[in-house]
C-alpha positions in Angstrom: -13.0 -5.5 -2.9 -9.6 -6.8 -3.9 -6.7 -4.4 -4.3 -4.5 -2.0 -2.3 -5.9 0.4 0.3 -3.4 3.0 1.1 -4.1 4.5 4.6 -2.3 6.5 7.3 -1.9 4.7 10.6 -3.6 7.7 12.4 -6.9 6.9 10.5 -7.0 3.3 11.8 -9.0 2.1 14.8 -8.1 2.2 17.7 -5.9 5.2 17.0 -9.0 7.1 16.0 -12.6 6.8 17.2 -14.6 5.3 14.3 -11.3 4.7 12.4 -10.8 2.1 9.7 -10.5 -1.4 11.1 -7.0 -2.7 10.5 -6.7 -6.1 8.9 -5.6 -8.8 11.4 -2.9 -10.4 9.4 0.2 -8.2 9.6 3.5 -8.4 7.6 6.4 -6.1 6.8 6.8 -4.7 3.4 10.0 -6.6 2.4 8.4 -9.8 3.7 5.3 -9.1 1.6 7.5 -8.6 -1.5 9.2 -11.9 -0.8 5.9 -13.7 -0.3 4.3 -12.4 -3.5 7.2 -13.6 -5.6 6.7 -17.2 -4.5 4.8 -19.8 -6.6 2.2 -20.6 -5.7 1.2 -17.5 -3.8 1.2 -18.5 -0.1 -2.0 -16.6 0.9 -5.4 -18.3 1.0 -8.4 -17.0 -0.9 -10.1 -13.9 0.5 -7.1 -13.2 2.7 -6.9 -9.7 4.3 -3.4 -8.4 4.9 -2.0 -5.4 6.6 1.5 -4.4 5.2 3.7 -1.8 6.9 7.2 -0.4 6.3 7.1 0.9 2.7 8.3 4.3 3.8 11.4 2.7 5.5 12.3 0.9 2.3 12.1 4.0 0.2 13.8 6.2 2.8 16.7 3.8 3.1 17.1 3.8 -0.7 17.8 7.5 -0.8 19.0 9.1 -3.1 17.7 6.3 -5.3 14.1 6.2 -3.9 12.5 6.8 -7.4 14.4 3.9 -8.9 13.5 1.7 -5.9 9.8 2.7 -6.2 9.8 1.7 -9.9 11.3 -1.7 -9.0 8.6 -2.2 -6.4 6.0 -1.2 -8.9 7.3 -3.9 -11.3 7.2 -6.6 -8.6 3.7 -5.7 -7.6 2.5 -5.7 -11.2 4.0 -9.2 -11.7 2.0 -10.5 -8.7 -1.2 -8.7 -9.7 -2.9 -11.6 -11.4 -2.2 -14.1 -8.5 -3.5 -11.6 -5.9 -6.6 -10.8 -7.9 -7.3 -14.4 -8.6 -7.4 -15.1 -4.8 -9.5 -12.0 -4.1 -7.0 -10.8 -1.6 -7.3 -7.3 0.1 -4.1 -5.5 1.1 -3.9 -2.5 3.4 -0.7 -0.5 3.0 -0.2 1.3 6.2 1.8 4.6 6.3 3.2 6.2 9.4 3.8 9.4 7.4 1.3 11.7 5.8 -0.2 10.9 2.4 -0.2 13.9 0.1 -1.7 14.3 -3.3 -0.3 16.8 -5.7 0.7 16.2 -9.3 1.8 12.8 -7.9 1.0 10.8 -4.7 3.7 11.2 -2.0 4.2 10.2 1.6 5.9 12.7 3.9 8.2 10.7 6.1 11.0 12.0 8.3 10.7 15.4 6.6 11.2 13.7 3.2 8.7 13.4 0.3 8.8 9.8 -0.9 7.3 9.0 -4.4 4.7 6.3 -3.8 2.9 7.5 -6.9 5.7 5.8 -8.8 4.4 2.6 -7.3 0.6 3.0 -7.0 -0.1 5.6 -9.8 -2.6 8.3 -9.0 -5.5 6.7 -7.0 -8.3 9.0 -6.1 -8.7 10.0 -2.4 -11.8 8.3 -0.9 -13.6 8.5 2.4 -15.3 5.8 4.4 -18.7 6.3 6.1 -17.0 7.9 9.1 -15.0 10.4 7.0 -11.7 8.5 7.2 -9.6 9.2 4.1 -7.7 6.5 2.1 -6.6 5.8 -1.4 -7.7 2.7 -3.3 -6.2 1.1 -6.4 -6.4 -2.3 -8.0 -3.6 -4.9 -8.2 -2.8 -4.0 -11.8 -2.0 -0.5 -10.4 -4.2 1.2 -13.0 -6.7 3.8 -11.9 -8.9 4.2 -15.0 
């Protein structure tokens, strides 16, 4: 199903027996942002993409991580229609721990980073092997 799957690296195979299979096509987060702002979108239909490094981007933006998160949200929303049209699936991989409270956070280098400002409040889900992840659509709405 097209959209963003937010998952901790520790829940991926082969890091974990019966872990979630990582998508083969890998790209860094800043490269992903650059690619989705291109016209036409450079990914083929039904592309499955693993994106890593979002924590590093937000961590480097401190003390303006919330403002950076909102800018990222805007860029992702602008690309939503193109990504949806091509039925692309994107795994956002986190080295830190995903935490859900009032908002969605990732704990990275002893810092809580506001990824809920980007992805909203997706509901925690489990795959058939009990691996947790969060899923949201490209429009970044959860309702």
